[in-house]
N, C-alpha and C positions, 0 to 999 in steps of 0.2 A: 507590606503586601499578607492580609487574612483569609482573601477568597479568591476563586478563580477568574480573572478580569478579560476580557475583549476588548482589542482599539481597533476598531477599523474607520475603514472611508464610508463616510456616510453621504456624501455625493454620487457613489458610484450605486447604477440601478442595474438592478439583473432583472431576466425577462424566466420567470419560474425555476429558477435553478435546480439540475442537479445538484447534488451532494457528494462527491467520490472521497475517500478518505484512505490515506496507503501509510499508515503507522509504523513504528518498527514494530517486528514478530516473526514468525518462522521461516526462516530462509529469506527475510524481508520483503518475501512478494510483494507485501500491499507498498512496501517503502516505494521500489523500484517502481513500478506502474503506475503510482501517482507523480514520483520524480521524472520520471521519462515525458507521461504526458504532460509536463507544467513546462516540461524545455522543447518540447516539438511544436506544442500549442502556444510559445511563449507567453503564457500566461502571465498574470499581474496581480500583485499583491495588493489584498484587498484587508487581511486584518490579523492580528496577532495574539496569538493567546498565551497568558503566564498563569501557571498558577503554584503553589505555595506547595504544591502536592507532589510535582516534579521536583526531579533529585536537586539537590545546591551546587551546581556547574552553573560556569561561562564559558560558553565557546572561543577560543582566538581564532581571529579570523587572517586573512593573507593579506589584509591592509594593515594588520599591528594592530588594529580595534578588536573591540570582546563584544559580546551579546547573552544577556541568560540565555536559558536553553529556556525550548518555547514550540508551541506546535502555528502554524500557518497557514493562511489562506490565502489561496492566489484564481483569480476568475480569469474566464474566457468568454466574451462575446460569439454566440455562436450568429454569423449573417444570413446564415440561410434562413427565406421567409418560413416562417410556425415553426420553427427548431428551439429548443431552450439554452441559455447558457446553462455553462458547466463552473460549479466553485467544486474545485483540491484543497484536501485539509492534507498537510506535510509536516511533518515533525522531527525531530530529536530524541526523544524521548516521550513514552507515556506516563501516568500516576502510578506510583512506588508503592498505594498502599488501596484496599477496598474501598477506603473513605472517599480517598481520592479519586479512584476511578469512576465512583458514582457522582463524586459531587465536577468534575471536568467532562464528562459526555454528555450529563444535562445539560452544563452547559452552551455546549455546544449544541444541543439542541433546539435549545431558547430561541438563540441566537439567530439558525441558520431558519426555523419559524418566523421569527421578526420580521426576516429579509424576505419571507415570500415562497420558501421551499417547499416540496412535500414528497423529496425519493431522495432517498441513499443507500449505498452502496460502498457498503464496506470491501475493503480488498485483504485478504491475507493469506499464507501459507496452511494445508491440510498435509501434514507430516504421515507417510504412509509405512518409510520404512528407511533403513541409514544407508541408501544405496541412493544416486543418482538417477534421476525418474527420464528416460529421453524421452518419452514423449507422455507430457501431464495433462491428465483431465482436471477440468473445471468442474467443482462441484459447487453447490449453491444453497443456500436455508434460507425461505422468506417470510417475511409479517402474514402473508394475506392470500389466498387464491389465485387473486388478478396479478399479483408480480409474477408471479413462480410462472403462473403460465406463459405471463411474456417474457419469462429470461429461459423458461427450457427450449421453446421454441429457437434461440442462440444457441444454441449447444451447450447448454449447462445441466449437468446431471444433476436431480433431486432425490434426493429417498436413501442416497447409499452413502454418508457423511454420516459417522457417529459420534458421538461424545459431548465435550465442552467446547467454546469455545471462551476465550477468556481476553479480558481487556475492551478495548475500544471494539474491535471486529466485531464480536458480538453485543454489547452493553448498546451501542449506538444503534442496530437495530431495534433492539428491543424496545428502545427510550421514544424513538420517532415511530412505534408502532403506535403508545402511550399515548401520544403526542397526533394519532389521527393519520400520519404519512404511512404511506410507503414506501421498505426498504429491505434487503437484502443484505446476507453476507454471501462472499463471489470467494472462494477459498481455489486458490491453483495447488497438483498435486506436488509434494515435495520430498525430498531426502533431509537427512543432516547436514545443511549445507547454509553455510554464513551469509551468504548470497547466491541463490538460483535465479539467475535470469532465462534460463529457458522455460523454466514454471512463470516466471515473468512475462514473458511472452507471447506464451500460451494465455492468456488470461489478456492481454492488448489485443490478440487477434479476435478476442470472444467479447470482450469490452467496447471495441469501435463498433460492432457490430448494434451492441444493446444503445449504446448512445448516438449512433445512426452518422458515425462520421468515419475519415479514412484517417488511419493512424501510420505515417514510415515507420518500420519497421528495423531499417537498416541499422541505423546504429546501436540497439538493442542486441543485434546478431553478432554484429564484433564482440558484446560483453561475453554473448553464450560461446561465441572460441573459444574467448581468452578464459573464461570458467572451466570450459571442457579441457581444455591445454592442459590445465592446473591439477585438475583430477588427475589426468592422461600423467604427469612428472610424475605424480605423489604416489598411484598406484606402482609406478616402475620404482621408485626409492625406496617403496613397502618391499620391493622383493628382493633388495637385498644383494648381494656381491653375487656377481654372475659367476661359476666356475673355472677354473685358472682365471682370475685376475681381480683388479680392486674393482668397485661402485664407482662409475662415473656419474659425475652431478645431473641431476635433470636439468633439461635445458631453461632455460630461464628462469629456474629456481635461486632465490638466494637466502633465504632463510625458511622455517618452517613455522607456524604459531596456531 
């Protein structure tokens, strides 16, 4: 394999699909959002992207098989009249080099345009501190005034986030703009967490309005509760032994990594 390739089911026809991208990144906010939507919507796999710019790894699966690391497209057909279909992009990894990032993200936009798409939303995390954010805000940057105006009405904050956007979260909207598409990067406020379900929940609440659909958030509430419990346990353990006794192991914690 010398170049990035996308293998897809040509028989599937989508109605002006919107692409929502959630790849691994800060707080894994984007990955949590896209994977949660895939499960709740029961989205079906549409295409798989392979690239020599991904790490040289294979994934061991529960059934005993293996597969190459990849990015995968899933589609959801919207049955409501006049509503658009949704295409989700989920992945194990992102390209490891600047050259790979440009090639992979260019291939994604070319593919999406080829199947009739014209709107791209990437989801990421916006790191503001090293602490857990109880009430995360949702920030955005858009490719054009029209997109910005439509998203501002959905409780997305523009003009306050600053700095650089790394990887697909930033390059895909930029490439989409160059191809004449509407695009934006939507960022959930987060701290230095490996998995911030609280931020992902807030982004899901906002994006359900953007996409015009109702999303059941009960399952992510469970993930959020487990994350908060884990953080509380870590805080208790960090306090060390209490006066007059040995430290007690934190409830539910078997190891820390």
